C-alpha positions as CSV (number, residue, x, y, z in Angstrom):
1,M,0.0,0.0,0.0
2,T,1.3,3.4,-0.9
3,E,1.8,5.7,2.0
4,P,0.3,9.2,1.7
5,S,2.7,12.0,0.8
6,T,3.2,15.2,2.9
7,D,1.7,17.1,-0.1
8,S,-1.5,15.1,0.2
9,V,-2.5,17.2,3.2
10,A,-1.9,20.4,1.3
11,D,-3.9,19.1,-1.6
12,R,-6.8,18.2,0.7
13,L,-6.8,21.6,2.3
14,A,-6.6,23.3,-1.1
15,T,-9.5,21.4,-2.5
16,G,-11.6,21.9,0.6
17,A,-12.0,19.9,3.8
18,F,-13.8,19.9,7.1
19,L,-13.1,18.8,10.6
20,L,-15.6,17.3,13.2
21,L,-14.2,18.8,16.4
22,D,-15.2,18.0,20.0
23,K,-15.7,21.5,21.4
24,P,-15.1,21.6,25.1
25,R,-17.1,23.7,27.6
26,G,-15.5,27.1,28.2
27,P,-14.3,28.6,24.9
28,S,-16.6,30.0,22.2
29,S,-17.2,28.2,18.9
30,H,-15.3,31.1,17.2
31,Q,-12.3,30.6,19.5
32,V,-12.2,26.8,18.9
33,T,-12.4,27.4,15.1
34,A,-9.6,30.0,15.3
35,W,-7.4,27.4,17.2
36,A,-8.1,24.8,14.5
37,R,-7.3,27.4,11.8
38,D,-3.9,28.2,13.4
39,L,-3.0,24.6,13.9
40,L,-3.7,23.8,10.3
41,G,-1.8,26.9,9.1
42,V,-4.7,28.2,6.9
43,E,-5.9,31.7,6.6
44,V,-9.6,31.2,7.0
45,A,-11.9,28.6,8.7
46,G,-15.5,28.7,9.6
47,H,-18.0,26.7,11.6
48,A,-21.6,25.6,11.1
49,G,-23.9,25.9,14.0
50,T,-22.7,28.0,17.0
51,L,-22.4,26.3,20.4
52,D,-22.5,28.6,23.4
53,P,-19.3,28.7,25.6
54,N,-20.9,26.4,28.2
55,V,-22.1,23.9,25.6
56,S,-19.9,21.0,24.4
57,G,-20.0,18.6,21.5
58,L,-19.8,18.3,17.7
59,L,-18.6,21.4,15.9
60,W,-18.3,21.3,12.1
61,V,-15.4,23.4,10.9
62,G,-14.6,23.9,7.2
63,V,-11.5,25.3,5.5
64,G,-10.7,26.4,2.0
65,P,-13.5,25.8,-0.6
66,A,-15.4,23.8,2.0
67,L,-16.5,27.2,3.5
68,K,-19.0,27.3,0.6
69,L,-20.7,24.2,2.2
70,L,-21.9,26.2,5.2
71,P,-25.4,26.8,3.8
72,L,-25.8,23.0,3.1
73,V,-24.5,22.0,6.6
74,L,-26.8,24.5,8.2
75,E,-29.7,22.6,6.6
76,F,-29.0,19.5,8.7
77,P,-31.1,18.9,11.9
78,K,-29.0,18.6,15.1
79,R,-29.2,16.2,18.0
80,Y,-28.5,17.1,21.6
81,I,-28.4,15.5,25.0
82,A,-29.7,18.0,27.5
83,S,-29.8,18.0,31.3
84,A,-32.8,20.1,32.6
85,V,-34.0,20.8,36.1
86,L,-37.7,21.3,36.9
87,H,-38.4,23.9,39.6
88,G,-41.0,21.7,41.2
89,E,-42.5,18.2,41.2
90,V,-44.4,17.1,38.1
91,A,-46.5,14.0,37.6
92,K,-45.1,11.5,35.0
93,A,-48.3,11.7,32.9
94,D,-48.2,15.5,32.8
95,L,-44.5,15.5,31.8
96,E,-45.1,12.9,29.0
97,R,-48.0,14.9,27.7
98,V,-46.0,18.1,27.4
99,L,-43.1,16.3,25.8
100,T,-45.5,15.0,23.1
101,E,-47.0,18.5,22.6
102,F,-43.6,20.0,22.0
103,T,-42.8,17.5,19.3
104,G,-43.3,19.1,15.9
105,P,-43.4,22.7,14.8
106,I,-43.0,25.2,17.7
107,Y,-42.6,28.9,18.1
108,Q,-39.4,30.3,19.6
109,T,-37.9,33.7,20.4
110,P,-34.1,33.8,20.6
111,P,-32.9,34.5,24.2
112,V,-31.9,38.1,25.1
113,R,-28.1,37.2,25.0
114,S,-28.4,35.7,21.5
115,A,-26.3,37.1,18.7
116,V,-29.3,37.1,16.3
117,K,-32.3,39.4,16.0
118,R,-35.0,38.5,18.5
119,E,-37.9,37.7,16.3
120,R,-40.5,35.0,16.9
121,R,-40.0,32.1,14.5
122,V,-41.0,28.5,13.8
123,R,-38.6,25.6,14.5
124,T,-39.4,21.9,14.3
125,I,-38.6,19.5,17.1
126,H,-38.2,16.1,15.3
127,R,-37.7,14.1,18.4
128,L,-38.0,14.8,22.1
129,R,-37.5,11.8,24.4
130,L,-37.0,11.5,28.1
131,V,-33.9,9.3,28.6
132,E,-33.9,9.3,32.4
133,R,-35.5,11.1,35.3
134,D,-34.2,11.6,38.9
135,G,-36.8,13.6,40.8
136,T,-36.8,17.0,39.2
137,R,-33.8,16.4,37.0
138,L,-34.4,15.3,33.4
139,L,-32.1,13.9,30.8
140,L,-33.5,14.7,27.4
141,D,-32.7,13.5,23.9
142,V,-33.6,16.2,21.4
143,T,-33.3,16.3,17.6
144,A,-34.3,19.7,16.2
145,D,-34.0,22.1,13.2
146,S,-30.8,24.0,13.0
147,G,-31.2,27.3,14.9
148,T,-33.4,25.8,17.6
149,Y,-32.5,27.1,21.1
150,I,-32.4,24.1,23.4
151,R,-32.0,26.3,26.5
152,T,-35.2,28.2,25.5
153,L,-36.9,24.8,24.9
154,A,-36.2,23.7,28.5
155,V,-37.6,27.0,29.9
156,D,-40.7,26.6,27.7
157,L,-41.2,23.0,28.9
158,G,-41.1,24.2,32.5
159,E,-43.7,26.8,31.9
160,A,-45.9,24.3,30.1
161,V,-45.9,22.0,33.1
162,G,-46.5,24.9,35.5
163,V,-43.4,24.8,37.7
164,G,-40.6,26.4,35.6
165,A,-37.3,24.8,34.5
166,H,-33.8,25.6,33.3
167,M,-31.2,23.7,31.4
168,D,-27.9,23.1,33.3
169,E,-25.9,21.1,30.7
170,L,-26.0,20.5,27.0
171,R,-24.0,18.5,24.5
172,R,-24.5,18.3,20.7
173,V,-24.0,14.7,19.6
174,Q,-25.0,14.8,16.0
175,N,-25.2,17.3,13.0
176,G,-27.1,15.7,10.2
177,P,-25.2,12.5,9.1
178,F,-22.2,13.4,11.3
179,E,-22.2,11.7,14.8
180,E,-20.4,12.1,18.1
181,R,-18.3,8.9,17.5
182,S,-16.5,10.8,14.7
183,V,-15.4,13.9,16.7
184,V,-11.9,14.6,17.6
185,S,-10.4,16.9,20.3
186,L,-8.2,19.8,19.6
187,T,-5.4,17.8,21.3
188,A,-5.8,15.0,18.8
189,L,-5.7,17.6,16.0
190,A,-2.5,19.1,17.4
191,D,-0.9,15.6,17.7
192,A,-1.9,14.9,14.0
193,V,-0.3,18.2,12.9
194,S,2.9,17.3,14.8
195,A,2.9,13.9,13.1
196,R,2.7,15.5,9.7
197,K,5.6,17.8,10.6
198,A,7.6,14.7,11.5
199,G,6.9,13.2,8.1
200,D,3.7,11.2,8.8
201,P,0.6,12.9,7.2
202,G,-1.7,9.9,7.7
203,P,-3.2,10.9,11.0
204,L,-4.0,14.4,9.8
205,L,-5.5,13.2,6.5
206,A,-7.8,10.9,8.5
207,L,-9.2,13.9,10.3
208,L,-9.7,16.1,7.2
209,H,-13.0,15.0,5.7
210,P,-13.5,15.5,1.9
211,M,-16.4,17.7,0.7
212,D,-18.1,14.7,-1.0
213,E,-19.3,13.6,2.5
214,V,-21.6,16.6,2.5
215,F,-22.5,16.7,-1.2
216,R,-23.9,13.1,-1.1
217,E,-26.5,14.0,1.4
218,F,-28.4,16.2,-1.1
219,P,-30.2,15.5,-4.4
220,A,-27.9,15.6,-7.4
221,V,-28.9,17.2,-10.7
222,V,-26.9,15.9,-13.6
223,V,-26.4,18.6,-16.2
224,K,-25.3,18.8,-19.8
225,D,-21.9,20.0,-20.7
226,G,-23.0,23.3,-22.0
227,A,-25.1,23.9,-18.8
228,A,-22.1,22.9,-16.7
229,S,-20.0,25.4,-18.4
230,A,-22.6,28.2,-18.0
231,V,-23.1,27.4,-14.3
232,A,-19.3,27.4,-13.7
233,H,-19.2,30.9,-15.1
234,G,-21.9,32.1,-12.7
235,A,-25.2,31.3,-14.4
236,G,-28.2,29.5,-13.0
237,L,-29.5,26.3,-14.4
238,A,-32.4,26.2,-17.0
239,S,-34.6,23.2,-17.6
240,G,-32.9,22.4,-20.9
241,G,-29.6,21.8,-19.2
242,I,-30.9,18.9,-17.1
243,V,-30.0,15.3,-17.9
244,S,-31.5,13.6,-14.8
245,V,-32.0,13.9,-11.0
246,S,-30.9,11.4,-8.4
247,R,-34.0,11.7,-6.2
248,P,-37.1,14.0,-5.9
249,F,-36.8,17.4,-4.2
250,G,-39.1,20.3,-3.5
251,R,-39.0,24.0,-4.2
252,G,-36.4,25.7,-2.0
253,A,-34.3,22.6,-1.5
254,H,-30.6,22.7,-1.8
255,V,-29.3,20.6,-4.7
256,V,-25.9,19.7,-6.1
257,L,-25.2,20.2,-9.8
258,V,-22.8,17.6,-11.3
259,T,-21.5,16.7,-14.7
260,R,-22.4,13.4,-16.5
261,S,-19.3,11.7,-14.8
262,G,-20.3,13.0,-11.4
263,A,-17.9,15.9,-10.9
264,V,-19.4,18.6,-8.7
265,V,-19.8,22.0,-10.5
266,A,-21.9,23.9,-8.0
267,T,-24.7,23.9,-5.5
268,G,-27.9,25.8,-5.7
269,V,-31.5,26.3,-4.6
270,A,-34.3,24.7,-6.5
271,Q,-36.8,27.2,-7.9
272,C,-39.4,24.5,-8.5
273,D,-40.2,20.8,-7.6
274,S,-38.1,18.1,-9.3
275,H,-41.1,16.8,-11.3
276,E,-41.5,20.3,-12.8
277,A,-37.8,20.9,-13.4
278,T,-37.7,19.7,-17.0
279,K,-41.0,21.5,-17.9
280,V,-40.3,25.1,-17.0
281,P,-40.2,27.0,-20.3
282,H,-38.3,30.1,-19.1
283,G,-36.0,31.2,-16.3
284,W,-33.8,29.2,-13.9
285,V,-34.9,26.0,-12.3
286,V,-31.9,26.2,-10.0
287,G,-30.6,29.5,-8.8
288,E,-28.4,31.1,-6.0
289,T,-25.6,28.9,-7.2
290,R,-22.2,28.5,-5.4
291,V,-19.5,27.4,-7.8
292,F,-16.9,24.8,-6.6
293,V,-14.7,24.6,-9.7
294,D,-12.3,26.9,-11.5
295,P,-14.3,28.5,-14.3
296,A,-11.2,28.8,-16.4
297,R,-11.2,25.0,-16.7
298,F,-14.7,25.0,-18.2
299,P,-14.7,26.4,-21.8
300,P,-17.6,28.9,-22.4
301,L,-19.4,26.7,-24.9
302,W,-22.2,29.2,-25.5
303,R,-19.6,31.3,-27.3
304,H,-18.7,28.5,-29.6
305,P,-21.9,27.1,-31.0
306,G,-20.1,24.9,-33.5
307,R,-18.2,23.1,-30.7
308,S,-19.3,19.6,-29.8
309,A,-20.8,19.5,-26.3
310,G,-19.4,16.1,-25.8
311,S,-15.8,17.4,-26.1
312,L,-16.0,19.0,-22.6
313,S,-13.9,17.2,-20.1
314,D,-14.8,16.9,-16.4
315,P,-12.4,19.0,-14.4
316,G,-12.2,18.4,-10.7
317,P,-13.0,20.8,-7.9
318,E,-10.7,23.7,-7.1
């Protein structure tokens, strides 16, 4: 088996990669991301889904072109294990009833100390399960839309049962397809960086996930060569440029635009349902595109009508 070269890490960083870090309690998500950036020696890094300083768990951190994945990663539901304390005794039946009532769409207002504008909004609680109870202390398993405030959820649950409540500990254990078992500490990242400097890039490569792990979670739209070229140069996708779709999607869904051989060109937002995509006579069927390739490697075929569309090769990502 061929051992990875030192340059393979640089190649992975240049083409875009992400880390699944185990954020400890104490530092902010921004600080943890900055530490990872400095350890990797890159100029820019970004995280998807902020964890408060006193919250621990899975923090998705992207570098290079992977920063363009942030809108996709923010689409994923997130799972938490929360410890909440009731401010009084509550009957088991009443608690179970309220937990059921809070499963599904709920209204939330961000807390006063939140970094976002305090406007009432709807978030969906996909799962709310009581794992364990010790008197007034509850251990909850929560899967919710991105942007759901679990601390606020605990307070609202307490109000609903009539005694009040607060959350005293929270850990994020899953972000979409990425689970707690895959997270690594900053110490492990530092050790992997040291190993690379000593001539062994393998441990660091194992921590740097390729962007395909995110792309594969979304519907793929296979596009014709001419359409791929136009999208690479900043255009949206019209219905005539579609070859096929991997699975159905709805209006407003994020999709991945790929060439016939599967090379990712861009991501975008569907302007119509998948069953309508090939029937729209005018305008874009996928807009708000984010390009993941070097446009210079995609010849502008619309400027050369005599050129064969089949002559376009499939360049890889930047």
